[in-house]
C-alpha positions in Angstrom: 84.4 140.1 61.8 84.0 137.0 63.9 85.4 136.4 67.2 87.8 133.4 66.7 89.4 133.5 63.2 90.0 130.4 61.6 93.9 129.9 62.8 92.6 130.6 66.4 90.0 128.0 65.8 92.2 124.9 64.3 95.1 125.9 67.1 91.8 125.2 69.9 91.0 122.2 68.1 94.3 120.8 68.3 95.3 122.0 71.8 92.0 119.7 73.1 92.6 117.2 70.9 96.1 116.3 72.6 95.4 116.9 76.4 93.2 114.2 76.7 95.7 111.8 74.9 98.6 113.0 77.2 96.5 112.6 80.4 95.9 108.8 79.3 99.7 108.4 78.7 100.9 109.9 81.7 98.5 108.1 84.0 100.9 104.4 83.6 103.9 104.3 85.3 106.7 101.8 84.0 107.1 98.5 86.2 110.7 98.6 85.2 113.3 100.9 84.1 116.9 99.6 82.2 119.7 101.3 82.6 122.9 101.0 80.5 126.1 101.8 83.0 129.1 103.6 81.6 132.3 102.3 83.1 133.8 105.7 82.1 131.3 107.8 83.8 132.1 108.6 87.4 128.5 109.6 88.1 127.2 106.4 86.8 129.3 104.4 88.7 128.3 106.4 91.9 124.7 105.8 91.1 125.2 102.2 90.7 127.4 101.8 93.7 125.0 103.3 95.8 122.3 102.6 94.7 120.5 105.7 94.3 118.3 104.9 91.6 116.9 101.7 93.2 116.1 103.7 96.4 114.5 107.0 94.6 112.2 104.7 92.2 111.4 101.9 94.9 109.0 104.4 96.5 106.9 104.2 93.1 107.4 100.5 93.0 109.6 100.6 89.6 112.7 98.5 89.3 115.8 99.5 88.3 117.9 97.0 85.9 
């Protein structure tokens, strides 16, 4: 009996193949986020009026439009 079954070996290969791709994707941050403000949603209007998103994302250099 082998230490790794064929199924375990395939699962390990899949995980090892996915990790580098997700790490490379996670490194690039967007420069801008576009938001569609809903006039019927009070939370959406509060976020827009008070500028909470702009303040939070400005720390990372990300603009909100």
